[in-house]
C-alpha positions in Angstrom: -99.2 133.9 121.9 -100.1 131.4 124.5 -101.3 128.0 123.5 -104.3 126.2 125.2 -101.8 123.9 126.9 -99.9 127.0 128.2 -103.1 128.4 129.6 -104.0 125.1 131.3 -100.5 125.0 132.9 -100.8 128.5 134.2 -104.3 127.8 135.6 -103.2 124.7 137.4 -102.9 126.5 140.8 -106.6 127.6 140.4 -107.7 124.0 139.8 -105.7 122.9 142.9 -107.1 125.6 145.1 -110.7 125.3 144.0 -111.5 121.6 144.4 -115.0 122.2 143.1 -113.7 123.5 139.8 -113.3 120.8 137.2 -112.2 122.4 134.0 -112.8 120.5 130.8 -111.1 120.8 127.4 -113.9 123.3 126.4 -113.2 125.3 129.6 -109.6 125.6 128.7 -110.5 126.6 125.1 -112.7 129.4 126.5 -110.0 130.6 128.8 -107.5 130.4 125.9 -109.7 132.5 123.6 -109.7 135.3 126.2 -106.1 134.9 127.5 -104.0 133.9 124.5 -102.5 137.3 123.9 -101.7 138.0 127.5 -98.1 137.9 128.7 -97.5 134.6 130.4 -95.7 136.2 133.4 -98.6 138.7 133.8 -101.1 135.9 133.7 -99.2 134.1 136.4 -99.3 137.2 138.6 -103.1 137.4 137.9 -103.6 133.7 138.9 -101.8 134.2 142.2 -103.5 137.6 142.8 -106.9 135.9 142.3 -106.0 133.2 144.7 -105.1 135.9 147.3 -108.7 137.2 147.1 -111.4 135.9 149.3 -113.6 134.3 146.7 -115.9 131.3 146.6 -115.4 130.4 142.9 -112.6 130.3 140.4 -112.0 133.5 138.5 -113.5 133.9 135.1 -111.3 134.4 132.0 -112.3 138.1 132.0 -111.3 138.6 135.6 -107.9 137.0 135.0 -107.4 139.1 131.9 -108.2 142.3 133.8 -105.9 141.3 136.7 -103.1 140.5 134.2 -103.5 143.8 132.3 -103.6 145.7 135.7 -100.3 144.0 136.6 -98.7 145.0 133.3 -99.9 148.6 133.7 -98.6 148.7 137.3 -95.2 147.2 136.2 -94.7 149.4 133.2 -96.9 152.5 133.7 -98.2 151.9 130.2 -101.8 153.0 130.8 -103.3 155.3 128.2 -102.8 158.9 129.2 -105.7 160.5 131.0 -107.5 163.7 129.7 -105.4 166.1 131.8 -102.1 164.6 130.6 -103.4 164.8 127.0 -104.4 168.5 127.5 -101.0 169.2 128.9 -99.5 167.9 125.6 -101.8 170.2 123.7 -100.8 173.2 125.7 -97.1 172.3 125.2 -97.7 172.1 121.4 -99.2 175.6 121.5 -95.7 176.8 122.5 -93.5 174.3 120.7 -95.4 174.1 117.4 -97.7 177.1 117.2 -100.6 177.6 114.8 -98.6 177.3 111.7 -97.0 173.9 112.5 -98.4 170.4 112.7 -98.3 168.9 116.2 -97.5 165.3 116.7 -100.1 163.8 119.1 -101.1 160.2 120.0 -104.2 159.0 118.2 -106.6 159.8 121.0 -105.3 163.4 121.5 -105.3 164.0 117.8 -108.9 162.8 117.5 -110.1 164.9 120.4 -108.4 168.0 118.9 -110.1 167.2 115.6 -113.5 166.8 117.3 -113.4 170.3 118.8 -112.6 172.0 115.6 -109.0 171.1 114.7 -105.6 172.4 115.5 -105.8 175.8 113.6 -109.2 176.5 115.2 -107.9 175.7 118.6 -104.9 177.9 118.2 -107.0 180.8 117.0 -109.5 180.5 119.8 -109.5 183.2 122.5 -111.4 181.1 125.1 -108.9 178.5 126.4 -111.1 177.7 129.4 -114.0 176.6 127.1 -111.5 174.9 124.7 -110.1 173.0 127.6 -113.5 171.9 128.8 -114.6 170.8 125.3 -111.3 168.9 124.8 -111.5 167.1 128.2 -115.1 166.0 127.4 -114.1 164.8 123.9 -111.0 163.0 125.2 -112.7 161.3 128.1 -115.3 159.9 125.7 -112.6 158.6 123.4 -110.4 157.4 126.3 -113.1 155.2 127.9 -113.7 153.4 124.6 -110.0 153.1 123.8 -109.2 151.6 127.2 -112.1 149.2 126.9 -110.9 148.1 123.4 -107.3 147.7 124.6 -108.5 145.4 127.4 -110.3 143.1 124.9 -108.5 140.1 123.5 -107.0 140.7 120.1 -109.4 138.2 118.5 -112.4 140.2 119.9 -110.8 143.5 118.6 -110.6 141.8 115.2 -114.2 140.8 115.4 -115.2 144.4 116.2 -113.1 145.7 113.2 -114.7 143.2 110.9 -118.2 144.2 112.1 -117.4 147.9 111.6 -116.2 147.2 108.1 -119.3 145.1 107.3 -121.7 147.8 108.8 -120.0 150.6 106.8 -120.4 148.6 103.6 -122.4 150.3 100.8 -124.5 147.2 100.6 -125.9 147.8 104.1 -126.4 151.6 103.6 -122.9 153.0 104.3 -121.4 154.4 107.4 -124.3 156.8 108.1 -126.9 154.0 108.1 -128.0 152.8 111.5 -128.9 149.1 111.8 -132.4 148.7 113.1 -135.0 146.0 113.7 -138.0 146.0 111.5 -141.3 146.2 113.4 -143.3 143.0 113.5 -145.7 142.5 110.6 -149.3 143.4 111.4 -150.6 140.4 109.4 
């Protein structure tokens, strides 16, 4: 985990390049909140990559985070599998595991399979074209949200988790309750 001072040191080339950017302690605190869990070397790549762009202003913390995560994905190939790769793992499991076994999928693939009826139902189906289309749709929906969550700082992910726990609390109406705004009083 990077400290605020680490972030300030890595951002020094930005302060030097953008003479109109005068970061304060609060500025570094905000950048630190967004960048603390980013690998320091990836953050350095992001800083230099941002300086290579033709831009009038210093990059925001979110822009640097995005550039750093792009650098990590490019260097490691660790992006979340796309829907077609996930469907490929499902079709391999048809052969390797069969209807009586229990396949081992990553969380997104397993959830997409569950959403379209489950493993046994999928294996029993006689319309693989429709199953594939339904799976791709379910997976793409999950994939977009998963990638978005992975790109968020850990602290923000924790805030989302806490909010989800609070909203699913029986005191608020349980997981099926939808928060809403009361209409203004007519008085």
